C-alpha atoms as a printed R data frame, in Angstrom:
    type eleno elety resid chain resno       x       y       z
1   ATOM     1    CA   UNK     A     1 226.889 181.222 128.485
2   ATOM     2    CA   UNK     A     2 227.497 177.001 128.620
3   ATOM     3    CA   UNK     A     3 227.514 176.733 124.726
4   ATOM     4    CA   UNK     A     4 230.859 175.780 123.132
5   ATOM     5    CA   UNK     A     5 231.922 174.862 119.917
6   ATOM     6    CA   UNK     A     6 235.026 172.263 121.126
7   ATOM     7    CA   UNK     A     7 233.775 169.028 122.674
8   ATOM     8    CA   UNK     A     8 236.983 168.105 125.121
9   ATOM     9    CA   UNK     A     9 236.956 164.979 126.546
10  ATOM    10    CA   UNK     A    10 237.519 166.124 130.080
11  ATOM    11    CA   UNK     A    11 234.197 168.558 129.801
12  ATOM    12    CA   UNK     A    12 231.697 166.630 127.429
13  ATOM    13    CA   UNK     A    13 230.242 163.343 127.534
14  ATOM    14    CA   UNK     A    14 232.038 160.841 125.288
15  ATOM    15    CA   UNK     A    15 228.694 160.391 123.422
16  ATOM    16    CA   UNK     A    16 227.990 164.434 122.784
17  ATOM    17    CA   UNK     A    17 224.490 164.488 124.206
18  ATOM    18    CA   UNK     A    18 224.304 167.264 126.522
19  ATOM    19    CA   UNK     A    19 221.762 169.645 126.910
20  ATOM    20    CA   UNK     A    20 222.678 173.231 126.553
21  ATOM    21    CA   UNK     A    21 220.677 176.493 127.964
22  ATOM    22    CA   UNK     A    22 218.382 177.903 125.728
23  ATOM    23    CA   UNK     A    23 218.902 181.003 124.863
24  ATOM    24    CA   UNK     A    24 215.947 182.621 127.316
25  ATOM    25    CA   UNK     A    25 217.515 180.748 129.991
26  ATOM    26    CA   UNK     A    26 220.616 182.822 129.979
27  ATOM    27    CA   UNK     A    27 220.911 186.185 131.790
28  ATOM    28    CA   UNK     A    28 220.099 189.119 130.338
29  ATOM    29    CA   UNK     A    29 222.916 191.738 129.695
30  ATOM    30    CA   UNK     A    30 220.954 193.815 132.493
31  ATOM    31    CA   UNK     A    31 220.814 190.851 134.746
32  ATOM    32    CA   UNK     A    32 224.769 190.626 134.227
33  ATOM    33    CA   UNK     A    33 225.244 194.106 135.094
34  ATOM    34    CA   UNK     A    34 222.829 194.142 138.054
35  ATOM    35    CA   UNK     A    35 224.974 190.987 139.388
36  ATOM    36    CA   UNK     A    36 228.333 192.708 138.791
37  ATOM    37    CA   UNK     A    37 227.059 196.125 140.565
38  ATOM    38    CA   UNK     A    38 225.618 193.907 143.497
39  ATOM    39    CA   UNK     A    39 229.254 191.725 143.784
40  ATOM    40    CA   UNK     A    40 231.381 195.064 143.392
41  ATOM    41    CA   UNK     A    41 229.249 196.895 146.028
42  ATOM    42    CA   UNK     A    42 230.300 193.870 148.003
43  ATOM    43    CA   UNK     A    43 234.194 194.711 147.453
44  ATOM    44    CA   UNK     A    44 234.779 192.024 144.329
45  ATOM    45    CA   UNK     A    45 236.900 194.218 141.824
46  ATOM    46    CA   UNK     A    46 237.773 191.565 138.802
47  ATOM    47    CA   UNK     A    47 235.639 189.923 136.960
48  ATOM    48    CA   UNK     A    48 236.106 187.003 134.693
49  ATOM    49    CA   UNK     A    49 233.887 186.029 131.673
50  ATOM    50    CA   UNK     A    50 233.908 182.566 131.509
51  ATOM    51    CA   UNK     A    51 231.865 179.724 129.588
52  ATOM    52    CA   UNK     A    52 231.626 177.226 127.623
53  ATOM    53    CA   UNK     A    53 232.691 179.346 125.087
54  ATOM    54    CA   UNK     A    54 231.575 182.915 126.285
55  ATOM    55    CA   UNK     A    55 232.172 184.354 122.773
56  ATOM    56    CA   UNK     A    56 229.662 182.375 121.268
57  ATOM    57    CA   UNK     A    57 226.851 184.822 123.099
58  ATOM    58    CA   UNK     A    58 225.680 187.014 120.581
59  ATOM    59    CA   UNK     A    59 225.538 190.124 123.317
60  ATOM    60    CA   UNK     A    60 229.346 189.199 124.453
61  ATOM    61    CA   UNK     A    61 230.398 192.804 122.789
62  ATOM    62    CA   UNK     A    62 227.404 194.758 125.218
63  ATOM    63    CA   UNK     A    63 228.320 192.212 128.135
64  ATOM    64    CA   UNK     A    64 232.067 193.371 127.938
65  ATOM    65    CA   UNK     A    65 231.189 197.142 127.278
66  ATOM    66    CA   UNK     A    66 228.486 197.939 130.038
67  ATOM    67    CA   UNK     A    67 231.381 195.697 132.245
68  ATOM    68    CA   UNK     A    68 233.674 197.401 131.415
69  ATOM    69    CA   UNK     A    69 232.369 200.562 132.051
70  ATOM    70    CA   UNK     A    70 231.461 200.347 135.611
71  ATOM    71    CA   UNK     A    71 233.365 202.874 138.065
72  ATOM    72    CA   UNK     A    72 235.819 200.561 140.643
73  ATOM    73    CA   UNK     A    73 236.402 197.679 138.523
74  ATOM    74    CA   UNK     A    74 240.070 196.935 138.651
75  ATOM    75    CA   UNK     A    75 240.098 193.979 135.640
76  ATOM    76    CA   UNK     A    76 237.972 192.451 132.761
77  ATOM    77    CA   UNK     A    77 239.187 189.613 131.566
78  ATOM    78    CA   UNK     A    78 237.677 186.515 129.457
79  ATOM    79    CA   UNK     A    79 238.645 182.677 129.505
80  ATOM    80    CA   UNK     A    80 237.996 181.405 125.746
81  ATOM    81    CA   UNK     A    81 239.085 178.202 123.476
82  ATOM    82    CA   UNK     A    82 240.936 180.518 121.595
83  ATOM    83    CA   UNK     A    83 238.705 179.603 118.247
84  ATOM    84    CA   UNK     A    84 236.753 183.127 117.473
85  ATOM    85    CA   UNK     A    85 239.290 185.177 119.517
86  ATOM    86    CA   UNK     A    86 241.299 186.591 116.433
87  ATOM    87    CA   UNK     A    87 238.474 187.692 114.717
88  ATOM    88    CA   UNK     A    88 237.071 189.669 117.646
89  ATOM    89    CA   UNK     A    89 239.656 190.576 119.500
90  ATOM    90    CA   UNK     A    90 240.162 194.489 118.127
91  ATOM    91    CA   UNK     A    91 236.073 194.831 119.319
92  ATOM    92    CA   UNK     A    92 236.575 193.177 122.396
93  ATOM    93    CA   UNK     A    93 239.498 195.522 123.104
94  ATOM    94    CA   UNK     A    94 237.591 198.330 121.963
95  ATOM    95    CA   UNK     A    95 234.844 197.280 124.424
96  ATOM    96    CA   UNK     A    96 237.243 197.554 127.060
97  ATOM    97    CA   UNK     A    97 238.580 194.000 127.409
98  ATOM    98    CA   UNK     A    98 241.829 194.109 129.315
99  ATOM    99    CA   UNK     A    99 243.199 190.502 129.499
100 ATOM   100    CA   UNK     A   100 242.767 187.212 128.153
101 ATOM   101    CA   UNK     A   101 243.306 183.276 128.986
102 ATOM   102    CA   UNK     A   102 243.187 180.784 126.081
103 ATOM   103    CA   UNK     A   103 242.681 177.151 127.388
104 ATOM   104    CA   UNK     A   104 245.225 174.873 125.092
105 ATOM   105    CA   UNK     A   105 246.187 171.292 126.175
106 ATOM   106    CA   UNK     A   106 248.573 170.687 123.214
107 ATOM   107    CA   UNK     A   107 250.683 171.936 120.465
108 ATOM   108    CA   UNK     A   108 250.297 168.838 118.563
109 ATOM   109    CA   UNK     A   109 247.155 169.262 116.050
110 ATOM   110    CA   UNK     A   110 246.451 165.959 116.305
111 ATOM   111    CA   UNK     A   111 246.455 165.292 120.010
112 ATOM   112    CA   UNK     A   112 244.484 169.173 119.859
113 ATOM   113    CA   UNK     A   113 241.890 167.179 117.763
114 ATOM   114    CA   UNK     A   114 241.594 163.723 119.820
115 ATOM   115    CA   UNK     A   115 241.143 165.954 123.079
116 ATOM   116    CA   UNK     A   116 239.673 169.000 122.217
117 ATOM   117    CA   UNK     A   117 237.387 168.004 119.076
118 ATOM   118    CA   UNK     A   118 238.367 171.179 117.377
119 ATOM   119    CA   UNK     A   119 241.049 172.553 115.236
120 ATOM   120    CA   UNK     A   120 244.359 173.897 116.431
121 ATOM   121    CA   UNK     A   121 245.031 176.589 114.199
122 ATOM   122    CA   UNK     A   122 242.816 179.302 115.095
123 ATOM   123    CA   UNK     A   123 243.647 178.638 118.503
124 ATOM   124    CA   UNK     A   124 247.240 179.414 117.381
125 ATOM   125    CA   UNK     A   125 246.092 182.417 115.499
126 ATOM   126    CA   UNK     A   126 244.191 183.980 118.721
127 ATOM   127    CA   UNK     A   127 247.476 183.828 120.349
128 ATOM   128    CA   UNK     A   128 249.147 185.613 118.013
129 ATOM   129    CA   UNK     A   129 246.657 188.325 117.750
130 ATOM   130    CA   UNK     A   130 246.435 188.663 121.185
131 ATOM   131    CA   UNK     A   131 250.118 189.049 121.571
132 ATOM   132    CA   UNK     A   132 250.609 191.187 118.980
133 ATOM   133    CA   UNK     A   133 247.615 193.383 120.299
134 ATOM   134    CA   UNK     A   134 250.074 193.368 123.675
135 ATOM   135    CA   UNK     A   135 247.390 192.161 125.898
136 ATOM   136    CA   UNK     A   136 250.061 190.615 128.108
137 ATOM   137    CA   UNK     A   137 250.510 188.233 130.242
138 ATOM   138    CA   UNK     A   138 248.627 186.141 127.730
139 ATOM   139    CA   UNK     A   139 247.654 182.932 130.393
140 ATOM   140    CA   UNK     A   140 247.342 179.225 128.670
141 ATOM   141    CA   UNK     A   141 245.445 177.645 130.616
142 ATOM   142    CA   UNK     A   142 246.351 173.361 129.935
143 ATOM   143    CA   UNK     A   143 244.252 170.782 131.644
144 ATOM   144    CA   UNK     A   144 246.556 168.513 132.992
145 ATOM   145    CA   UNK     A   145 245.488 164.427 132.646
146 ATOM   146    CA   UNK     A   146 246.776 161.400 131.353
147 ATOM   147    CA   UNK     A   147 246.266 162.319 127.346
148 ATOM   148    CA   UNK     A   148 248.138 165.824 128.119
149 ATOM   149    CA   UNK     A   149 251.073 164.742 129.993
150 ATOM   150    CA   UNK     A   150 253.098 164.090 127.384
151 ATOM   151    CA   UNK     A   151 252.680 167.747 126.128
152 ATOM   152    CA   UNK     A   152 253.597 169.699 129.122
153 ATOM   153    CA   UNK     A   153 257.056 169.989 128.494
154 ATOM   154    CA   UNK     A   154 256.158 171.251 124.562
155 ATOM   155    CA   UNK     A   155 254.169 173.953 126.079
156 ATOM   156    CA   UNK     A   156 256.438 175.061 128.411
157 ATOM   157    CA   UNK     A   157 259.063 175.702 125.745
158 ATOM   158    CA   UNK     A   158 256.115 177.370 123.737
159 ATOM   159    CA   UNK     A   159 255.576 179.404 126.207
160 ATOM   160    CA   UNK     A   160 259.323 180.330 126.795
161 ATOM   161    CA   UNK     A   161 259.674 180.910 123.072
162 ATOM   162    CA   UNK     A   162 257.120 183.604 123.219
163 ATOM   163    CA   UNK     A   163 257.694 186.419 125.461
164 ATOM   164    CA   UNK     A   164 254.014 187.531 127.397
165 ATOM   165    CA   UNK     A   165 252.920 183.781 127.739
166 ATOM   166    CA   UNK     A   166 252.077 182.392 130.646
167 ATOM   167    CA   UNK     A   167 251.318 178.523 131.208
168 ATOM   168    CA   UNK     A   168 248.880 177.791 133.481
169 ATOM   169    CA   UNK     A   169 248.507 173.927 134.387
170 ATOM   170    CA   UNK     A   170 245.176 173.003 135.981
171 ATOM   171    CA   UNK     A   171 244.167 169.951 137.673
172 ATOM   172    CA   UNK     A   172 241.490 168.068 136.316
173 ATOM   173    CA   UNK     A   173 238.915 167.149 139.056
174 ATOM   174    CA   UNK     A   174 236.466 164.656 138.179
175 ATOM   175    CA   UNK     A   175 235.222 164.049 141.430
176 ATOM   176    CA   UNK     A   176 233.935 167.858 141.094
177 ATOM   177    CA   UNK     A   177 232.784 167.405 137.143
178 ATOM   178    CA   UNK     A   178 230.698 164.432 137.755
179 ATOM   179    CA   UNK     A   179 232.905 162.704 134.607
180 ATOM   180    CA   UNK     A   180 234.906 160.440 136.409
181 ATOM   181    CA   UNK     A   181 233.428 157.381 134.587
182 ATOM   182    CA   UNK     A   182 233.794 159.024 131.361
183 ATOM   183    CA   UNK     A   183 237.837 159.545 132.353
184 ATOM   184    CA   UNK     A   184 238.110 156.101 133.497
185 ATOM   185    CA   UNK     A   185 237.239 155.002 130.198
186 ATOM   186    CA   UNK     A   186 239.032 157.045 128.156
187 ATOM   187    CA   UNK     A   187 242.743 156.660 130.113
188 ATOM   188    CA   UNK     A   188 242.266 153.046 129.112
């Protein structure tokens, strides 16, 4: 799913204008399962659900459950912005989700709001919920660019203070996303 409830500076146009896929344009859960089987027949053993924000997908529990039941699947994980995860985590685990990555660029609430255009507290609640559920290692994905550089040390300290957390620094690559002009303006 491309839909997301955040509007991160490095992901969304600054004017907020982005045309998301309509629900009837998305692959159905059955189509996703068919694709997963095809990939697995070619040797794929791990599947990661991403987005946008995959937890906005109405059928997410059905998708997780059907993928988790595939014979030979060794790992089923999900990358999320964390805003909805705490309240959905128990159902996702029951459906067969094994691992989670949460995107988190800073622990400073003001910087978080400026960079992600969303609230930090639900993300922190989700981190605590995942750690409490014993779903470790929990990888925190931090996109590195000018606005996040000052927060790397604090993120490293945060991960060191909570057993089971692992920080992954993600290189921002504007030439791939087509957003180089947005980032030039944003970095001024």
